[in-house]
C-alpha positions in Angstrom: 5.9 -129.0 42.0 2.4 -127.4 42.8 4.4 -123.9 45.3 0.4 -122.6 46.2 0.1 -125.8 48.2 2.4 -124.1 51.0 0.1 -121.2 51.5 -3.6 -123.6 51.1 -2.1 -126.1 53.6 -1.8 -123.5 56.4 -5.0 -121.7 55.7 -7.3 -125.1 55.3 -5.7 -126.0 58.8 -6.4 -122.2 60.3 -9.3 -122.5 58.8 -10.5 -125.7 60.4 -9.4 -125.2 63.9 -12.0 -122.8 63.7 -14.5 -125.4 64.0 -13.0 -127.8 65.8 -14.9 -128.9 68.9 -12.8 -128.6 71.6 -9.0 -128.1 73.4 -8.0 -131.5 72.4 -9.4 -131.5 68.5 -7.6 -128.2 67.8 -4.2 -129.1 69.5 -4.7 -132.6 66.9 -5.4 -130.6 63.5 -3.1 -127.6 64.4 -0.3 -130.1 65.4 -1.4 -132.2 61.9 -1.0 -129.4 59.5 2.1 -128.5 61.0 4.2 -131.3 60.7 2.2 -132.0 57.2 3.9 -128.3 56.7 7.4 -129.9 57.9 6.5 -132.9 55.1 5.7 -131.1 52.3 8.9 -129.3 52.9 10.4 -132.0 52.8 9.0 -132.9 49.6 9.7 -129.2 47.8 13.7 -130.0 49.6 13.7 -133.2 47.6 11.9 -132.0 44.5 14.5 -129.2 44.4 17.2 -131.8 44.2 16.5 -133.4 41.7 15.3 -131.6 39.5 19.0 -129.3 39.3 20.5 -133.5 38.9 18.0 -133.5 36.5 19.7 -130.3 34.5 17.4 -127.6 35.1 19.9 -124.5 35.9 17.0 -121.6 35.9 17.1 -119.2 38.5 14.2 -120.0 39.4 12.2 -123.6 39.5 8.4 -124.7 39.2 7.7 -121.2 38.3 3.2 -120.5 38.0 1.7 -117.3 38.0 -1.8 -115.7 38.0 -2.9 -112.0 36.7 -4.2 -110.8 39.7 -5.2 -107.1 38.5 -3.9 -106.9 34.4 -4.0 -103.3 34.7 -1.1 -102.5 36.7 0.1 -106.1 36.0 -0.1 -107.4 39.3 0.1 -111.0 38.7 0.4 -113.8 42.0 4.0 -115.4 40.5 6.0 -117.6 42.5 8.8 -119.9 41.8 11.7 -120.6 44.5 15.4 -121.1 44.5 17.9 -121.7 47.2 17.8 -119.0 48.7 14.0 -119.5 49.6 13.8 -123.8 50.0 16.6 -123.1 52.7 13.5 -120.2 54.4 10.8 -122.5 54.3 12.6 -124.9 55.7 13.4 -122.8 58.3 10.1 -122.0 58.1 8.0 -125.7 59.0 10.5 -126.4 61.5 10.0 -123.5 63.7 6.4 -124.0 63.1 6.5 -127.0 64.7 8.2 -126.9 67.7 5.8 -123.5 68.0 2.8 -125.5 67.5 4.4 -128.3 70.1 5.2 -126.0 72.9 2.1 -124.3 72.8 0.3 -127.3 73.6 -1.1 -126.5 77.2 -2.8 -123.7 76.1 -6.1 -123.0 77.1 -6.9 -119.4 76.6 -8.5 -118.7 73.7 -6.6 -122.0 71.7 -8.8 -122.4 69.3 -8.5 -118.4 68.3 -5.0 -118.7 69.5 -3.4 -121.1 66.7 -5.6 -119.9 64.7 -2.8 -117.2 64.1 -0.5 -119.2 64.5 -0.9 -121.6 62.0 -2.0 -118.3 59.1 1.5 -117.0 60.1 3.3 -119.5 58.3 1.1 -118.9 55.4 2.3 -115.5 55.1 5.7 -116.4 55.4 5.6 -119.0 52.9 4.0 -116.5 50.5 6.9 -114.1 51.5 9.6 -117.3 50.9 8.2 -117.6 47.9 6.5 -114.7 45.9 8.0 -113.4 42.7 6.3 -110.4 41.8 6.6 -107.5 44.6 3.2 -106.1 45.0 2.5 -110.0 46.2 5.3 -109.9 48.5 4.3 -107.1 50.2 0.9 -108.4 50.5 1.6 -111.8 52.2 4.7 -109.7 54.5 1.8 -107.6 56.3 0.0 -110.4 56.5 2.0 -111.2 58.8 1.5 -108.2 61.4 -2.5 -108.4 63.3 -1.4 -111.2 64.2 1.8 -110.8 65.8 -0.4 -107.6 67.6 -2.7 -109.8 68.7 -0.1 -113.3 69.9 1.0 -110.2 72.2 -1.9 -108.4 73.1 -4.2 -111.1 74.3 -2.0 -113.9 74.8 1.6 -112.1 76.1 2.3 -111.1 79.4 3.7 -108.4 81.1 3.4 -104.8 79.0 1.7 -106.6 76.9 -0.1 -104.1 75.7 2.5 -101.6 75.3 4.3 -104.0 73.3 2.3 -104.8 70.7 1.4 -102.0 70.0 5.1 -100.3 69.8 6.2 -103.5 67.2 2.5 -103.5 65.1 3.7 -99.8 64.8 7.4 -99.8 63.8 6.8 -102.5 61.7 3.5 -101.3 60.2 6.6 -97.6 59.7 8.7 -100.2 58.4 5.8 -101.4 56.1 5.3 -97.7 54.6 8.3 -97.3 53.2 9.2 -100.7 51.9 6.0 -100.0 50.0 7.5 -96.5 48.5 10.4 -98.1 47.8 8.8 -100.7 45.8 6.8 -98.5 43.9 9.7 -96.3 43.4 11.5 -99.8 41.4 7.5 -100.6 39.8 7.8 -96.8 38.2 11.2 -96.5 37.1 11.0 -100.4 35.6 10.1 -100.3 31.8 9.3 -104.1 29.6 8.2 -101.7 26.5 6.4 -98.7 26.1 5.8 -97.2 28.9 5.1 -100.5 30.8 6.3 -101.2 34.0 6.4 -103.9 36.2 6.3 -106.0 39.9 7.9 -109.0 38.3 11.0 -109.5 40.5 12.7 -111.2 37.2 12.3 -109.5 34.8 13.0 -106.1 37.5 16.8 -108.0 37.0 17.0 -108.2 33.5 16.6 -104.2 34.1 19.5 -101.6 34.2 17.5 -98.9 37.3 19.0 -95.1 36.4 21.7 -94.5 39.3 19.3 -91.5 40.5 16.6 -93.3 41.4 18.3 -96.3 42.9 19.9 -94.0 45.5 16.4 -92.5 46.3 15.0 -95.6 46.7 17.3 -98.3 47.6 17.2 -96.8 51.3 13.9 -97.1 51.8 13.8 -100.2 50.6 16.6 -101.0 52.3 16.3 -100.0 55.7 12.1 -100.5 55.5 13.6 -104.8 55.8 15.4 -103.3 58.2 12.9 -103.2 60.4 11.8 -106.5 60.6 15.3 -107.6 60.5 16.1 -106.0 63.9 18.2 -103.2 61.2 20.2 -100.4 63.7 18.8 -97.9 65.8 15.0 -99.1 64.4 15.8 -102.7 66.5 14.1 -101.2 69.3 10.5 -103.4 68.9 12.7 -106.6 69.5 13.1 -106.5 73.0 9.8 -105.2 73.9 8.4 -107.4 71.8 10.0 -110.5 72.0 9.9 -110.3 76.6 5.8 -109.4 76.4 5.3 -112.5 74.0 4.0 -116.2 74.5 6.3 -118.6 73.8 5.5 -119.9 70.2 5.1 -116.5 69.5 8.4 -115.3 70.7 10.1 -118.4 68.5 8.0 -116.8 65.5 8.5 -113.4 65.9 13.2 -113.7 66.7 13.4 -117.5 64.3 11.4 -116.3 60.7 9.8 -112.8 61.5 13.1 -110.9 61.4 13.7 -113.1 58.5 11.3 -111.8 56.5 13.4 -108.3 56.6 17.2 -110.2 56.2 15.1 -112.1 53.2 13.7 -108.4 52.1 17.1 -106.4 52.7 18.9 -108.9 50.1 16.1 -110.6 47.3 14.5 -107.4 46.9 16.7 -103.7 47.3 20.7 -105.9 47.0 19.4 -108.0 43.6 17.4 -105.0 42.0 19.4 -102.3 42.4 22.5 -103.8 42.3 24.1 -100.4 42.2 22.8 -98.5 44.8 23.8 -101.5 46.9 27.2 -100.8 46.1 27.3 -97.4 47.1 25.7 -97.7 50.5 27.4 -100.1 51.0 29.6 -99.0 53.7 26.6 -98.0 55.7 25.3 -101.0 55.9 28.3 -102.4 57.1 28.6 -99.5 59.5 25.0 -100.0 60.9 25.5 -104.1 61.1 28.7 -103.6 63.1 27.2 -101.3 65.8 24.2 -104.3 66.0 26.8 -106.9 66.5 29.0 -104.6 69.0 26.0 -102.4 70.4 24.1 -106.3 71.0 26.2 -107.8 72.9 27.4 -105.7 75.2 24.0 -105.0 76.1 23.0 -108.7 75.8 25.6 -108.7 78.7 23.7 -105.8 80.9 19.8 -107.5 80.8 18.7 -109.8 83.8 15.3 -111.4 82.5 16.7 -114.5 79.9 14.2 -113.1 77.3 15.6 -109.4 77.5 19.4 -111.7 76.8 18.3 -113.3 73.8 16.0 -110.5 72.6 18.7 -108.2 72.2 21.3 -111.6 71.2 19.4 -111.8 68.6 19.7 -108.1 67.2 23.3 -109.1 67.3 22.6 -112.4 65.6 21.1 -110.3 62.6 23.8 -108.0 62.3 25.2 -110.3 61.1 23.3 -111.2 58.3 23.2 -107.8 57.5 27.3 -107.6 57.1 27.9 -110.2 54.8 24.2 -108.6 52.6 26.7 -105.2 52.6 30.0 -106.9 52.0 28.2 -107.4 48.8 30.8 -110.7 47.9 28.8 -114.7 46.9 30.9 -116.3 50.4 29.5 -113.5 52.9 26.1 -113.0 51.1 25.8 -117.4 51.5 26.9 -116.7 54.9 24.1 -114.1 55.4 21.3 -116.9 54.2 22.9 -119.6 56.4 23.2 -117.2 59.3 19.4 -116.7 59.3 18.8 -120.3 58.8 20.7 -121.2 62.1 19.5 -118.2 63.8 15.9 -118.9 63.7 16.5 -122.1 64.7 18.8 -122.0 67.8 16.9 -118.7 69.3 13.8 -120.4 68.2 15.2 -123.1 70.5 16.4 -120.6 73.3 13.1 -118.9 73.0 11.6 -122.5 73.9 13.9 -123.5 76.6 13.3 -120.5 78.1 9.1 -120.7 78.2 9.4 -123.6 79.4 11.6 -123.0 82.2 8.6 -119.9 82.9 5.7 -121.7 83.0 7.2 -123.9 86.1 9.1 -121.2 88.2 6.5 -118.6 87.0 10.2 -116.0 86.8 12.2 -115.0 83.8 15.0 -113.8 85.5 18.8 -115.3 86.1 19.5 -114.0 89.8 15.9 -115.9 90.7 16.6 -119.6 89.3 19.3 -121.6 89.3 20.6 -125.6 90.2 18.0 -126.3 88.0 20.2 -128.7 85.9 19.2 -131.2 88.7 16.4 -130.4 88.4 15.1 -130.4 84.7 18.0 -131.5 83.1 16.6 -132.1 79.4 15.3 -128.4 79.6 19.1 -127.7 80.7 20.8 -129.7 78.4 18.0 -128.1 75.9 19.3 -124.0 76.8 23.1 -125.6 77.1 23.1 -126.6 73.6 21.0 -123.2 72.4 23.4 -121.2 74.8 26.7 -122.7 73.1 25.1 -122.6 69.6 24.6 -118.6 70.0 27.7 -118.8 70.9 29.4 -120.2 68.2 30.8 -123.6 69.0 31.9 -125.7 66.0 29.6 -128.6 65.6 26.8 -126.7 65.5 25.1 -124.2 63.5 26.2 -121.4 64.7 29.9 -121.6 64.3 29.5 -122.1 60.1 27.1 -119.6 59.8 29.5 -117.3 61.3 32.3 -118.3 60.2 31.2 -118.4 56.3 30.1 -114.9 57.0 33.9 -113.5 58.4 35.7 -115.8 55.6 32.9 -113.9 52.5 33.8 -110.6 54.4 37.7 -110.7 54.2 37.5 -111.7 51.0 37.4 -107.1 50.1 40.3 -105.9 50.4 40.0 -102.5 52.2 40.9 -102.0 55.2 37.0 -100.6 56.1 36.0 -103.6 55.3 38.7 -105.2 56.9 38.2 -103.4 59.7 34.6 -103.9 59.7 35.3 -107.2 60.3 38.0 -107.6 63.1 34.8 -105.5 65.3 32.2 -108.9 64.2 34.7 -111.1 65.0 35.2 -109.4 68.5 31.5 -109.8 69.1 31.9 -113.8 69.6 34.5 -112.9 72.8 31.6 -110.1 74.7 28.9 -113.5 73.3 30.7 -116.0 75.4 30.8 -114.4 78.0 27.0 -113.4 77.8 26.0 -116.9 77.2 28.2 -118.8 79.7 27.5 -116.4 82.8 23.6 -116.6 82.1 23.6 -120.1 82.0 25.9 -121.0 84.5 23.6 -118.8 86.6 20.4 -120.1 86.0 21.4 -123.5 85.3 24.0 -124.6 87.5 25.5 -123.8 91.3 23.3 -124.6 94.7 19.2 -124.5 94.3 18.0 -121.2 95.4 14.5 -121.8 96.1 13.3 -124.8 98.2 10.4 -124.3 95.8 11.5 -125.8 92.4 12.8 -128.9 93.9 8.8 -130.0 93.0 9.2 -129.1 89.7 9.0 -131.1 87.0 11.1 -131.9 83.6 10.0 -130.7 80.4 7.1 -133.2 79.1 6.5 -135.4 76.0 5.7 -132.1 73.4 8.3 -129.7 74.7 10.8 -132.6 74.2 9.6 -132.9 70.8 9.6 -129.3 70.6 13.4 -129.2 71.0 14.5 -132.5 69.4 12.8 -131.1 65.9 14.7 -127.6 65.9 17.9 -129.2 67.5 18.3 -131.7 65.0 17.8 -128.7 62.1 21.3 -127.5 64.5 23.2 -130.0 64.5 22.5 -131.1 60.8 24.3 -127.7 59.7 27.2 -127.6 62.4 28.1 -130.7 61.6 27.3 -131.2 58.0 26.8 -127.8 56.4 28.0 -128.6 52.5 23.9 -129.7 51.5 22.4 -126.3 53.0 25.8 -124.2 51.8 24.7 -125.7 48.2 20.7 -125.3 48.1 21.8 -121.1 48.7 25.0 -120.9 47.0 23.3 -120.5 43.5 20.8 -117.8 44.3 23.4 -115.9 46.1 25.7 -116.5 42.9 22.8 -114.8 41.0 23.2 -112.0 43.4 26.3 -111.2 42.6 26.0 -112.0 39.1 24.2 -108.7 39.1 26.0 -106.2 41.5 29.3 -107.3 39.5 27.6 -105.1 37.1 29.3 -102.7 39.5 31.7 -104.2 42.0 34.6 -106.2 40.8 35.8 -108.9 42.9 39.3 -109.8 43.7 
């Protein structure tokens, strides 16, 4: 299969949108492109399973490459394993739902849908890249569209939020670039020739002195994208001001670029430093989990509730990576997929409520279940998934992280695992309280009686995401089996100096 189609399709769709005449054409082209992305992701999953079933045991399959800049050995080199395929599926689900939720955007609709679709091209390119410089290029492709989506179509302190997001992500990108260049200049394929090739780099041994310098730079740089404490402060402001589809993309996909980079680049290529810094990663992850949960309890705005909750849930991703066990890493990737789906669903439902009530303040809502049963049901599903109810993806992902974390017998790792587990109680408190106050009880505003329930496009958007959440929660082994071989390859690199008991 030609993986470049994953980049070409959204790029062609985005360009086609610019030549559309009228809002109807823009919507049709954007939706058609999103549907084709979903179909292509499904074809990729089927082709991947077929290749593996046929006995293809290569670490990365469907590889292809072209030289971009020969003097520095920069190549457009792509390929996928199960982890990449899982991220691509997540992107396709969120993009389709985001287009459907944005159906009523009329202000500069052509530009809005262009930026939204173009973002997906950057995400796909990042997840399939096997060249570090190409990966960095696609990481940067997404920053400017995020800035524009918030700054132009956002609400509240949108200029401040857009500027803060852009500056912090650019700062993270600068650290990533230094980390990648450090890896490059400390590689040697023979005769003093350096490489950005991820597969070749994984077979080399970078000097531990270099790893100690460049691992924290790469990990923290990607961690900024993934809400690593204390560099998470762009998340609440960015989400609260972003339009609904942009919030869905930021939380559902953009934050996963950070977790994926921490795993695929920092941990995989610098395993000795990953082991040495693992305690610091776990400390920061545990703080993020607990801090995010308790900070969420103090919020009165539904978007801020979901944003701070995302900080907590992304902490589980970093916790799983820091634990350095195959099960924990598998759980971290499952958590990325699960959180991407459920937080996109939550933001979609919040956006539906805000479009009708023009408020996100919990105290100003109430009794909406009687007026908007479908939207409120979606809120319930997203909330129950967030608090880890069995039958939904959140339970499966978090339990896998906990089980993998408990495999470390040392007391420090056990205490961190217990602390992370304790956050579930706090999560249940703030989720149930927020949902109870906003959608249940008596109707607090009689004007809300005039409101309507979800439209066809909003229903389809929610159903697409719910299907993904339930598919993982009820039958998780297809996703676990997809991810585990990739986690095993990462652990083989880490296993040079880590022996699991």
